[in-house]
Residue frames as qw, qx, qy, qz and C-alpha x, y, z in Angstrom:
[[0.000, 0.889, 0.457, 0.000, 0.00, 0.00, 0.00],
 [0.390, 0.535, -0.033, 0.749, 1.31, 3.43, -0.92],
 [0.433, -0.599, -0.437, 0.513, 2.18, 5.67, 1.99],
 [0.261, 0.259, 0.178, 0.913, 2.34, 8.80, -0.13],
 [0.081, -0.754, -0.540, 0.365, 0.62, 11.79, 1.40],
 [0.318, 0.834, 0.211, 0.397, -0.01, 15.21, -0.13],
 [0.442, 0.162, -0.267, 0.841, 2.51, 17.94, 0.60],
 [0.299, -0.853, -0.427, 0.033, 1.40, 20.20, 3.40],
 [0.269, 0.711, -0.168, 0.628, 2.80, 23.70, 3.67],
 [0.482, -0.189, -0.593, 0.617, 4.55, 24.33, 6.99],
 [0.179, -0.875, -0.438, 0.104, 2.84, 26.80, 9.32],
 [0.239, 0.795, -0.102, 0.549, 3.89, 30.42, 9.23],
 [0.701, -0.305, -0.403, 0.503, 6.47, 30.92, 11.98],
 [0.039, -0.872, -0.027, -0.488, 6.40, 34.14, 14.03],
 [0.589, -0.061, -0.482, 0.646, 9.06, 35.14, 16.54],
 [0.301, -0.881, -0.236, -0.278, 7.68, 37.32, 19.35],
 [0.524, 0.147, -0.392, 0.742, 10.38, 39.41, 21.06],
 [0.381, -0.659, -0.118, -0.638, 8.62, 40.73, 24.15],
 [0.261, 0.178, -0.768, 0.557, 9.31, 40.76, 27.91],
 [0.492, -0.125, 0.312, -0.803, 5.75, 41.35, 29.16],
 [0.126, 0.024, 0.992, -0.002, 4.32, 37.87, 29.90],
 [0.423, 0.517, 0.551, -0.500, 0.72, 39.11, 29.56],
 [0.445, 0.668, -0.247, -0.543, 1.35, 40.42, 26.05],
 [0.075, 0.349, -0.906, -0.228, 3.27, 37.28, 25.12],
 [0.284, 0.213, 0.909, -0.218, 0.36, 35.09, 26.28],
 [0.460, 0.627, 0.278, -0.564, -2.17, 37.27, 24.44],
 [0.378, 0.624, -0.492, -0.475, -0.26, 37.19, 21.16],
 [0.017, -0.251, 0.963, 0.097, 0.69, 33.50, 21.40],
 [0.392, 0.302, 0.801, -0.336, -2.86, 32.35, 22.15],
 [0.506, 0.673, 0.182, -0.508, -4.42, 34.36, 19.34],
 [0.321, 0.613, -0.609, -0.388, -1.81, 33.40, 16.76],
 [0.156, -0.179, 0.971, -0.016, -1.69, 29.71, 17.69],
 [0.502, 0.390, 0.675, -0.374, -5.45, 29.28, 17.37],
 [0.551, 0.732, -0.030, -0.400, -5.14, 30.67, 13.82],
 [0.949, 0.273, 0.079, 0.135, -2.50, 28.14, 12.83],
 [0.281, 0.833, -0.399, 0.258, 0.69, 30.17, 13.34],
 [0.836, -0.171, -0.345, 0.390, 3.74, 28.64, 14.98],
 [0.162, -0.942, 0.074, -0.285, 4.90, 31.02, 17.71],
 [0.728, 0.032, -0.363, 0.580, 8.44, 31.36, 19.04],
 [0.319, -0.931, -0.127, -0.120, 9.27, 33.65, 21.96],
 [0.586, 0.166, -0.336, 0.719, 12.30, 35.61, 23.17],
 [0.364, -0.842, -0.395, 0.053, 11.70, 37.50, 26.41],
 [0.432, -0.747, 0.078, 0.499, 15.00, 39.41, 26.51],
 [0.496, 0.847, -0.124, -0.146, 16.22, 39.61, 22.90],
 [0.355, -0.673, 0.620, 0.191, 19.58, 37.98, 23.64],
 [0.525, -0.063, 0.817, 0.230, 19.05, 34.92, 21.43],
 [0.572, 0.666, 0.224, -0.423, 17.14, 36.57, 18.61],
 [0.315, 0.697, -0.539, -0.353, 20.01, 36.52, 16.13],
 [0.145, -0.228, 0.962, 0.029, 20.64, 32.84, 16.83],
 [0.502, 0.391, 0.698, -0.328, 16.92, 32.09, 16.54],
 [0.470, 0.713, -0.107, -0.510, 16.83, 34.00, 13.28],
 [0.213, 0.534, -0.772, -0.270, 19.51, 31.73, 11.83],
 [0.114, -0.066, 0.986, -0.101, 18.30, 28.41, 13.28],
 [0.344, 0.438, 0.735, -0.386, 14.52, 28.80, 13.35],
 [0.100, 0.083, 0.554, 0.822, 14.19, 31.02, 10.24],
 [0.212, 0.565, 0.627, -0.492, 10.94, 32.76, 11.24],
 [0.307, 0.576, 0.565, 0.505, 8.69, 34.29, 8.59],
 [0.104, -0.802, -0.139, -0.572, 8.02, 37.38, 10.70],
 [0.445, -0.116, -0.565, 0.685, 9.32, 39.06, 13.87],
 [0.288, -0.857, -0.287, -0.317, 7.17, 41.05, 16.30],
 [0.601, 0.121, -0.350, 0.708, 9.72, 43.23, 18.09],
 [0.358, -0.895, -0.250, 0.086, 9.33, 45.27, 21.26],
 [0.390, 0.737, -0.236, 0.499, 11.79, 48.16, 21.61],
 [0.315, -0.688, 0.428, -0.494, 12.00, 48.25, 25.40],
 [0.908, -0.027, -0.418, 0.021, 13.75, 44.98, 26.25],
 [0.656, -0.749, 0.091, 0.030, 15.58, 44.19, 29.50],
 [0.776, -0.330, 0.339, 0.417, 18.88, 43.02, 28.01],
 [0.463, 0.107, 0.462, 0.749, 19.29, 44.64, 24.59],
 [0.187, 0.453, 0.027, -0.871, 18.31, 47.83, 22.81],
 [0.634, 0.463, 0.603, -0.143, 15.36, 47.14, 20.51],
 [0.438, 0.855, -0.100, -0.260, 16.43, 49.60, 17.81],
 [0.050, -0.642, 0.744, 0.182, 19.93, 48.14, 17.71],
 [0.521, 0.023, 0.852, -0.037, 18.44, 44.66, 17.52],
 [0.614, 0.680, 0.313, -0.250, 16.21, 45.76, 14.64],
 [0.258, 0.828, -0.432, -0.248, 19.31, 47.02, 12.81],
 [0.247, -0.423, 0.868, 0.081, 21.19, 43.76, 13.40],
 [0.631, 0.302, 0.699, -0.149, 18.25, 41.66, 12.21],
 [0.561, 0.784, 0.101, -0.246, 17.92, 43.70, 9.04],
 [0.064, 0.749, -0.620, -0.225, 21.65, 43.43, 8.31],
 [0.278, -0.241, 0.929, 0.035, 21.32, 39.64, 8.37],
 [0.234, 0.338, 0.910, 0.060, 17.89, 38.93, 6.91],
 [0.201, -0.164, -0.367, -0.893, 14.96, 40.15, 4.83],
 [0.195, -0.427, -0.869, 0.157, 12.48, 38.70, 7.34],
 [0.192, -0.716, -0.326, -0.587, 9.42, 40.86, 7.96],
 [0.349, -0.139, -0.568, 0.732, 9.76, 43.01, 11.10],
 [0.272, -0.745, -0.352, -0.497, 6.84, 44.67, 12.87],
 [0.193, 0.171, -0.555, 0.791, 7.79, 46.82, 15.84],
 [0.492, -0.648, -0.516, -0.270, 5.23, 46.61, 18.65],
 [0.430, 0.053, -0.427, 0.794, 6.08, 49.23, 21.25],
 [0.215, -0.783, -0.506, 0.290, 4.66, 51.48, 23.97],
 [0.243, -0.465, 0.143, 0.839, 6.81, 54.26, 22.52],
 [0.442, 0.659, 0.607, 0.051, 4.37, 56.00, 20.21],
 [0.022, -0.805, 0.095, 0.585, 6.30, 59.11, 19.21],
 [0.701, 0.708, -0.029, -0.086, 6.99, 59.90, 15.56],
 [0.052, 0.786, -0.616, 0.007, 10.72, 59.99, 16.31],
 [0.538, -0.256, 0.798, -0.092, 10.70, 56.38, 17.48],
 [0.780, 0.448, 0.409, -0.154, 8.59, 55.30, 14.52],
 [0.506, 0.827, -0.236, -0.066, 10.84, 57.00, 11.97],
 [0.175, -0.663, 0.727, -0.031, 13.95, 55.61, 13.67],
 [0.676, -0.029, 0.730, -0.098, 12.60, 52.06, 13.49],
 [0.733, 0.631, 0.231, -0.103, 11.55, 52.45, 9.85],
 [0.257, 0.864, -0.430, -0.060, 14.95, 53.90, 8.96],
 [0.303, -0.490, 0.816, -0.047, 16.56, 50.81, 10.46],
 [0.247, 0.143, -0.872, -0.399, 14.45, 48.54, 8.26],
 [0.314, 0.256, 0.796, -0.450, 11.27, 47.79, 10.22],
 [0.022, 0.293, 0.754, 0.587, 8.38, 47.06, 7.85],
 [0.368, -0.670, -0.429, -0.481, 5.68, 48.38, 10.18],
 [0.157, 0.156, -0.570, 0.791, 5.21, 50.01, 13.58],
 [0.486, -0.590, -0.558, -0.322, 2.39, 49.41, 16.05],
 [0.057, -0.443, 0.453, -0.772, 1.81, 51.26, 19.31],
 [0.348, -0.322, -0.851, 0.225, 0.63, 49.54, 22.48],
 [0.559, 0.090, 0.798, -0.207, -2.12, 49.00, 23.46],
 [0.296, 0.234, -0.626, -0.682, -3.36, 47.37, 20.25],
 [0.823, 0.082, 0.252, -0.502, -6.27, 45.21, 19.21],
 [0.606, -0.113, 0.763, 0.194, -5.77, 41.63, 18.04],
 [0.621, 0.668, 0.410, 0.009, -7.68, 42.45, 14.84],
 [0.200, 0.944, -0.238, -0.112, -5.22, 45.23, 14.07],
 [0.396, -0.565, 0.706, 0.162, -2.26, 42.98, 14.81],
 [0.683, 0.191, 0.696, 0.113, -3.59, 40.22, 12.54],
 [0.514, 0.835, 0.193, -0.043, -4.24, 42.71, 9.73],
 [0.037, 0.896, -0.426, -0.121, -0.71, 44.09, 9.94],
 [0.552, -0.307, 0.760, 0.149, 0.80, 40.60, 10.05],
 [0.687, 0.470, 0.551, 0.062, -1.18, 39.66, 6.93],
 [0.360, 0.929, -0.030, -0.074, -0.11, 42.84, 5.13],
 [0.193, -0.760, 0.603, 0.151, 3.57, 42.31, 5.94],
 [0.629, -0.075, 0.763, 0.127, 3.46, 38.67, 4.87],
 [0.642, 0.692, 0.329, -0.030, 1.90, 39.69, 1.56],
 [0.218, 0.918, -0.323, -0.076, 4.91, 41.90, 0.89],
 [0.394, -0.546, 0.736, 0.065, 7.30, 39.19, 2.04],
 [0.397, 0.054, 0.894, 0.201, 5.67, 36.50, -0.08],
 [0.445, 0.485, -0.013, -0.753, 4.00, 38.30, -3.02],
 [0.823, 0.358, 0.436, -0.064, 2.42, 36.47, -5.92],
 [0.515, -0.113, 0.527, 0.667, 4.46, 35.94, -9.06],
 [0.256, 0.472, -0.156, -0.829, 3.95, 38.37, -11.98],
 [0.805, 0.433, 0.261, -0.312, 1.71, 37.34, -14.85],
 [0.744, -0.037, 0.514, 0.425, 3.48, 35.20, -17.43],
 [0.483, 0.725, 0.346, 0.347, 2.66, 37.71, -20.18],
 [0.130, -0.989, 0.073, 0.005, 4.38, 40.55, -18.31],
 [0.570, 0.577, -0.452, 0.371, 8.11, 41.23, -18.76],
 [0.798, -0.541, -0.221, 0.148, 10.05, 39.99, -15.77],
 [0.619, -0.262, 0.030, 0.740, 13.38, 41.79, -16.28],
 [0.173, 0.931, 0.281, 0.154, 13.06, 45.55, -16.59],
 [0.555, 0.161, -0.127, 0.807, 15.99, 47.96, -17.10],
 [0.229, -0.860, -0.370, 0.266, 15.87, 51.06, -14.90],
 [0.225, 0.953, -0.161, 0.122, 18.98, 53.22, -15.41],
 [0.025, -0.784, 0.599, -0.161, 22.80, 53.17, -15.21],
 [0.380, 0.260, -0.887, 0.042, 23.07, 49.38, -15.48],
 [0.349, -0.041, 0.684, -0.640, 20.28, 48.97, -12.93],
 [0.490, -0.052, -0.698, -0.519, 17.75, 46.19, -13.58],
 [0.553, -0.158, 0.551, -0.605, 14.82, 44.74, -11.67],
 [0.301, 0.022, -0.921, -0.246, 13.94, 41.06, -12.01],
 [0.589, -0.246, 0.093, -0.764, 10.26, 40.83, -11.06],
 [0.871, -0.056, -0.441, -0.210, 10.08, 37.04, -11.18],
 [0.736, -0.029, -0.521, 0.430, 13.01, 36.48, -8.82],
 [0.381, -0.906, -0.176, -0.053, 12.38, 39.64, -6.76],
 [0.706, -0.320, 0.101, 0.623, 15.92, 40.88, -7.26],
 [0.247, 0.967, -0.030, -0.058, 17.58, 44.14, -8.28],
 [0.807, -0.113, 0.189, 0.548, 21.03, 44.18, -9.85],
 [0.158, 0.938, -0.167, -0.259, 23.49, 46.82, -11.01],
 [0.362, 0.666, -0.636, -0.145, 25.83, 45.65, -13.77],
 [0.754, 0.077, -0.647, -0.081, 25.02, 42.08, -12.77],
 [0.260, 0.097, -0.741, 0.612, 25.72, 42.53, -9.06],
 [0.379, -0.621, -0.668, -0.159, 22.78, 41.97, -6.74],
 [0.080, -0.413, 0.287, -0.861, 21.64, 44.80, -4.47],
 [0.204, -0.284, -0.877, 0.329, 20.04, 43.92, -1.14],
 [0.354, -0.303, -0.110, -0.878, 16.46, 45.20, -0.89],
 [0.269, 0.075, 0.810, -0.516, 14.06, 44.29, 1.89],
 [0.169, 0.448, 0.858, 0.189, 10.63, 42.93, 0.87],
 [0.078, 0.840, 0.402, -0.356, 8.99, 46.29, 1.56],
 [0.083, -0.633, 0.358, 0.681, 11.64, 48.17, -0.42],
 [0.164, -0.004, 0.843, 0.513, 11.18, 45.77, -3.32],
 [0.154, 0.628, 0.762, -0.036, 7.37, 46.06, -3.17],
 [0.040, 0.834, 0.128, -0.535, 7.63, 49.86, -3.30],
 [0.092, -0.467, 0.585, 0.657, 10.05, 49.78, -6.23],
 [0.208, 0.237, 0.902, 0.296, 7.84, 47.28, -8.05],
 [0.165, 0.778, 0.551, -0.252, 4.89, 49.66, -7.70],
 [0.011, 0.757, -0.207, -0.620, 6.95, 52.48, -9.19],
 [0.165, -0.221, 0.800, 0.532, 8.06, 50.25, -12.08],
 [0.227, 0.468, 0.850, 0.081, 4.47, 49.19, -12.80],
 [0.127, 0.911, 0.382, -0.095, 3.52, 52.88, -13.06],
 [0.576, -0.170, 0.163, 0.783, 6.69, 54.29, -14.56],
 [0.153, 0.244, 0.281, 0.915, 6.48, 58.00, -15.31],
 [0.365, -0.659, -0.487, -0.442, 3.16, 58.38, -13.48],
 [0.117, -0.451, 0.453, -0.760, 2.71, 60.43, -10.34],
 [0.593, -0.350, -0.726, 0.005, 1.72, 58.21, -7.41],
 [0.326, -0.734, 0.106, -0.586, 0.29, 59.97, -4.39],
 [0.091, -0.382, 0.789, -0.473, 1.29, 59.14, -0.84],
 [0.701, -0.005, 0.439, -0.562, -2.11, 57.55, -0.24],
 [0.852, 0.375, -0.249, -0.267, -1.90, 55.43, -3.42],
 [0.442, 0.477, -0.726, 0.223, 1.53, 54.09, -2.49],
 [0.283, -0.278, 0.720, -0.569, 0.52, 53.37, 1.09],
 [0.806, 0.115, 0.252, -0.523, -2.64, 51.55, 0.03],
 [0.834, 0.428, -0.306, -0.163, -0.93, 49.51, -2.69],
 [0.453, 0.459, -0.695, 0.318, 2.29, 48.64, -0.85],
 [0.079, -0.194, 0.759, -0.617, 1.28, 48.51, 2.82],
 [0.129, -0.380, -0.911, -0.095, -2.45, 47.92, 2.42],
 [0.275, -0.697, -0.381, -0.541, -5.83, 49.45, 3.30],
 [0.612, -0.744, -0.255, 0.081, -5.78, 51.49, 6.48],
 [0.661, -0.290, 0.038, 0.691, -2.27, 52.90, 6.00],
 [0.381, 0.727, 0.329, 0.468, -3.26, 55.89, 3.83],
 [0.176, -0.967, 0.008, -0.185, -2.34, 58.48, 6.48],
 [0.776, -0.494, 0.198, 0.337, 1.06, 56.99, 7.40],
 [0.515, 0.849, -0.103, 0.055, 2.96, 59.35, 5.10],
 [0.246, -0.782, 0.573, 0.024, 6.24, 58.92, 7.00],
 [0.827, -0.029, 0.554, 0.090, 6.31, 55.27, 5.86],
 [0.698, 0.655, 0.201, 0.206, 6.59, 56.36, 2.23],
 [0.083, 0.951, -0.275, 0.114, 9.04, 59.16, 2.99],
 [0.537, -0.594, 0.598, 0.034, 11.38, 56.85, 4.91],
 [0.799, 0.078, 0.576, 0.153, 11.23, 54.01, 2.39],
 [0.567, 0.807, 0.067, 0.148, 11.68, 56.26, -0.63],
 [0.113, -0.890, 0.439, -0.057, 14.78, 57.58, 1.15],
 [0.694, -0.331, 0.635, 0.075, 16.03, 54.02, 1.66],
 [0.785, 0.461, 0.384, 0.157, 15.50, 53.20, -2.01],
 [0.326, 0.930, -0.131, 0.107, 17.27, 56.36, -3.13],
 [0.376, -0.749, 0.545, 0.026, 20.26, 55.56, -0.93],
 [0.720, -0.117, 0.670, 0.138, 20.57, 52.13, -2.52],
 [0.656, 0.526, 0.497, 0.215, 19.74, 53.00, -6.14],
 [0.308, 0.916, 0.096, 0.237, 20.94, 56.57, -6.64],
 [0.590, -0.726, 0.149, 0.321, 24.17, 56.67, -4.66],
 [0.615, -0.216, 0.405, 0.641, 27.64, 57.67, -5.89],
 [0.046, 0.491, -0.201, -0.847, 26.41, 60.65, -7.90],
 [0.190, 0.236, 0.858, 0.416, 24.12, 58.69, -10.20],
 [0.225, -0.259, -0.339, -0.876, 21.12, 60.24, -11.92],
 [0.412, 0.004, 0.545, -0.730, 17.97, 60.72, -9.86],
 [0.130, -0.129, -0.935, -0.304, 15.57, 57.83, -10.37],
 [0.187, -0.648, -0.734, 0.085, 12.68, 58.70, -8.04],
 [0.091, 0.339, 0.054, 0.935, 11.33, 62.25, -8.31],
 [0.100, -0.441, -0.692, 0.563, 9.36, 64.07, -5.62],
 [0.108, -0.606, -0.386, -0.687, 6.19, 66.10, -6.18],
 [0.076, 0.132, -0.575, 0.804, 6.17, 68.16, -2.96],
 [0.406, 0.061, 0.506, -0.758, 3.22, 67.42, -0.64],
 [0.764, 0.249, -0.161, -0.573, 1.70, 65.10, -3.28],
 [0.963, -0.044, 0.265, -0.023, 3.80, 62.00, -4.01],
 [0.338, -0.541, 0.646, 0.420, 6.53, 60.50, -6.17],
 [0.831, 0.510, 0.001, -0.221, 7.16, 59.24, -9.68],
 [0.748, -0.213, 0.468, 0.419, 9.78, 56.96, -11.23],
 [0.064, 0.609, -0.390, -0.688, 11.75, 58.65, -13.99],
 [0.835, 0.448, 0.088, -0.307, 10.43, 57.62, -17.42],
 [0.838, -0.046, 0.408, 0.358, 12.47, 55.12, -19.39],
 [0.024, 0.728, -0.352, -0.588, 15.12, 56.77, -21.50],
 [0.825, 0.419, 0.373, 0.067, 15.02, 55.92, -25.19],
 [0.488, -0.241, 0.414, 0.730, 17.84, 56.24, -27.68],
 [0.410, 0.817, 0.189, -0.359, 17.35, 58.93, -30.30]]
């Protein structure tokens, strides 16, 4: 008798970095009942090791940890991995939010929060981390400028054949610009299309991530690729054609 069984996708694995046992229990119970596998670090000391060994799909990261600085930990995680990172913190100031986003966090939630909001933000981040493949009829390799090319199928950006490291959110934002090349995209349009419904007023998200893209794509005196329409939005420079 055949013992073959259908392949079953492994559960989505979420690492919760939080020292408040009540919040840990709340998050773990609500995620587990929805089929997520939940890992926990209460002090942040083993997060980098867990990142390598456990390979979580997403990290929920508190900033105020007893043993490590949450912002520094966010930076170290981003230097090592493209895993989705949602900061969940009692520090609700714009300065903290911008600092976390600048260090590579994909999203920022302020305590207290509702479970519905947490689940929505997890779903939105995972969509950016694991987006659907482009349609077969669409071109998958698109030249941008100065030897820069985006490979939509493999979610990779290269310059003169050398890969550039983009986080999933950075790639999703660039992909939206490429799909609408030359068109002005408002802050609200970018937030809705890249982050999802409900983010339309989070203009600092776009500002920070456009800055991150510019630093990676326009450095060393290269031509400007992403243009700003003050107080409105951004556009990707139109494709240059030989004359």
